[in-house]
N, C-alpha and C positions, 0 to 999 in steps of 0.2 A: 255737610253743605246742602242747602236747598236752593232751588231756582224758583223765582216768582215772576209773575207776568201781570201786565195791564194790557188786555187784548179781548176782543169779542169774536163771535162766530162768523162775522163777515170778513175777518182778516186771517183766519186760521182754519186748517182742516183737522178733523179728528174729534171735534166736540160732539156730544150726543145729538141725535136728530130730534129727539123729543124734549121739549122744555121741562117736562115733569122729571126727567132724569138729571136735571142740573145739580140738585143738592147732593146727589151721590158722588159727584165729581168736584165738589167744593166750588161750584159755579153759581152765579146769580142769573136771573132771567128777567129781561125787560123787553116788552113788546115783541116776544118771540125771538129775541136775540139773547144768546147765552154769553155771559160776561165773566171773565177772570179778573178779579180785583185782588189777587193774592199779594201784590206789592203793598197795597194799602193795609191789608190785613196783617202782613208781617210787621210793618212799622208799628201798628197799634198794639199787637201782641208783645213786641219787644219793649215798648214804652211801659206797658202795664206790668211787665215782669221786672223792670229796672229797679235796682235797690239803692244805688248811690249817685249815679250821674249819667247824663246823656251828652254826647258831643256830636254835633251835626255840621256838615258842610254841604251847602246846596245852592244851586243857581237861583232858586226862588224859594220863598217861604211865605205862603199865604193860605188861609183856609179857615174852617170852622166859622163861617160867616153867620151862622144861626146864633152865635154868641156875641156878635158885634153890637155896638151901641146904635148902629144905623145900617142900612142896606142889608138887613138880615135875610132878605129873600133873593140875594144876588145869585145863590147857587154854588158858591165855593164851599161846599159842605164837607170836604174831607176832614177827618177827625183829628189829624196829627197835632195841630197847635193846641186844641182843647185838651187832648189827652196828656200832653206835656204839662199844661197848666194844672190840670186836675191831679196829676201825679205829684207835683210839687205841693199843692194844697193838702193832699192826703198826708204827705210826709210832715208838713207843718203841724197838722192836727195831731199826729202821732209823736210830736216833739223829736223828730229825726231829721238829719241833714240830707239834703238832696240839691243837686245843681244841674243846670242845663246851659251849655255853651253852644250858641248857634252862629255860624259864619255864613254870610251871604255876600254877594258883590256889593260894592258901594252903590251902584245902580245896575239894574238888569240890562241885558244886551240891547243896544240901541242908543239913540241920542237922548241924553237925560232931560232935555227940555221938550221932547216930543210928547204928543198926547198919549200914545200907548204906554210909554215908559212912566210918565207921570201917573197914569192910572194904576199901573202895577205897584208903584211906590205908595200910592194911596191905600190900596188893599193891604199892602205889607204893614203900613202904619196901623190900620184897623186891627190887624191880627196881633201885632205887638200890644196894642192898648188892651184888647180883650184878655190877653194872657196876664199882663201885669195887674189888671184890676182883679182878676180871679185870685191871684196870689195875695194881693193886699187884703182882700176880704177874709181870706183864711188867717192872715196874721192878726187882723182885728178880732176875729172870732175867738182866738186863743190868747189874746192879750199880749202878743209879741210885737205889735206894730211900733212900739217905742224902742225896742231893742234891735230889730231887723227891719230892712226895707226890701221891696220886691227884687231889687238888683243883687241882693245877697243870695238869690236863688236862680235867677235867670238873667242872662246877658247876651246881647247881640254884638257881633263884631264884623269887620270887613278887613280887607288887606290893601295896603298901599306901599309905595316906595318913593323915596326922595334921594337923589344923587347929586353930589357937588359937581359943578361944571368941570368938564374935562379939557376946556380950552378951545374946543372946536367951534367954529362959527356956525350959527344956525343957517339953514338953507333959506334962500329968498323965495322959494317956490311954495312954502307951506302956508296954510291958511291962518286966520287970526287965532283960533283956539289952539291950533298946534303950536304957533309961535308963543302963545301965552304959557302953555304947558312947558315948552322948552325953556322959557325964561324962569319959571317957578321951579322947574326940575322935579315936579311931583306927578305921579302916575298911579292910577288904580291898578292893582293886581286882580285880574278877573277870576272869580271863583266859578268854575264850571263843573266841579266835582259834585257827586250826588251820593252821599253816604251818611251812615250813623254808626257810632260806636257806643255801646252800652256797657258800663261797668268794667271796661277793659276785657270783657268776656265774650261779647257777641258783636258782630259787624254786619251791616247791610251795605252793599255797594252795587250800583247799577246805573241805569240811564234815566231813572224817574226823578223829575223835579217834585218838590213839595208844593203842588198846586193842583187844581181840579183837572186840568188837561191831562196830566200824567197819571193821576190816580183813579180817575173815574172808570177806566176800562173800556169805554166806548169811543174814546177820542184818540189821543196819541198812543201808539203801541210802544210799550216799554218792557224791559227785562232787568232783573236784579238777582243777586244771590245773597243768601244769609249764611253765616258760618260761625263756628266756635271750635275750640280745641278741648276735647273731653278731659285732658290732663291739666287744663288751665282754666278752672272755673272758680267762681266766687263761693267761698264757704265762710262759716263763722270764725274760722281760725286763720284763714289765709286769703290773699287777694291774687287774682290772675297775673301771671308774668310771662305770658306766651307771646305769640306773634302779634296779636291784636293790641296788647299792651305796648309792644315795641312800635307798632304802627302809629298809635296815638302819641307816644312820646316823641317820635321822629317828626311828626307834624308840628307838635308844640315847639320843639327845638328850632325848627325852621322858621316858624311864625314869630317867636319872641326874640330870635336872633342869637341862639346858641345856648346860653346857660340854662340848665334845667334845675330849678330850685327844689328843695326838699318837699315843700308843700304841694308840688305838682303830683306827688305820689298819691295824694288823696284829693282828687278834684272836687269832691263834694264838700270839703271843709270850707268854713267861712274864710279862713286864712287864704286858701287857694283862690277862692272866688274873688275876694277883694284884691289880692295881689295881681291876678291876671287882668282884672278890670283896671287897676292902676297903671299897669304896663300899657294897656290899650289907650287909656286916656292921655298918658304922656306922649305916646307915639302920635296920637291925633293932633295934639298941640304942636308937635314938631312938624307934622305933615302940613298943617294949615298955617303955620307961621309965615310972616313976611320974609324973614331971614332964611336962606337956604342952608341947611345942614345935612350931612350924610346920615341916613337912617340905617341902623344895624338890624333892628327888628321891623317886621311888616304888619304885625297885628294891631289894628286900629279899633278902638271902641266905636261902634256904629254911631255916626254923628247926630244923635238925638238926645234930648235931656229927659230923664225919667225921674220924677220927684219922689219923695218918700211914700206918697200915696198911690204911686203907680201911674200917674198922669204922664203921657208922652207928649213932649213939646219940642219945638225947634231949639237947637242950641243957641244961646244968646250970641248975637252977632254973626251967626252962621246958619241962616235959613236955607241957603243954596249951596250946591257943591262948588268948591273952589275951582276957579279957572273956567269951567265948562257950563256953570249955571244949572238950573233945574231945581225946583223945590224938593228938599230932602224928604219932607213928609208927603210929597205927592200932591196931586190935584185931580179933581174929577169933573168932567163935563157929562151931563146926563144923556148918554146915548145907549140905546138897548144893544148889548153885545155880550159875548162870553169868551172872546178870544184872549183877554188878559187875565182870566182867572184860572 
């Protein structure tokens, strides 16, 4: 087990007094402030070491703005989204399987129609687009673009629930949106967890979101731990079946609604990727339908359309979140700020 931090010398005691001593303590130096970015470094190292798959649950997922098609100078420069995309691209070029499953909230904390939330969704969409385009370019490069598509390697999901009416009358004191949700019986399940599982072998869990605020080291103070079991590691002959494997399988069982299928043993396989995506798509159709039906599983395909060339668009007929509104792809009003990255 190792402990990682996002913190700087203005928030902690014990850092070296001299900036020149920073590197010996694995610290960075900026404007005479010593910075611990070891959470970011741990994520990057784990992604680069990954062999088969990555599974992420996080409250936010945005970054690598230097690779976006616009707003490249925004400053959301954490490497994690790009590292995942480049890992997949390298596996495609090596003719090897790899998959990334990323779970985020349907919308981040706040009102989905508000300016800050819309802006975060806009940055999230830019991040998705950059990743899918990177993967598609790799498929074209090796001539696999007619056999596979970017979503055979990378998929985004969220969680939601829908319950049949229990016969109780709705309260007259609730507002319009609450009454609408009560009628439709659908609710987002908010993802507040912040963790990553790699190959059922290694896990990072902590307080850090995947955004610039949590990973920069000079803004929000964060802590995380990384762990593995020496007797349950990935080898050429066997796959890990320790507590990290059990943790991942228990999450999947809860999200898909019980049944753990055989293909879930190899999350990197195209069979598993397509099966999990199909479950998510079916659950989203049930979640968004006019008719209220009880949902057994809660895993929803994130409600955007990704075409075979990696272009991210609004789902046909579903540009806004059901009941509560708000553009799913987000929107941007040009105001100089860095709070939402």
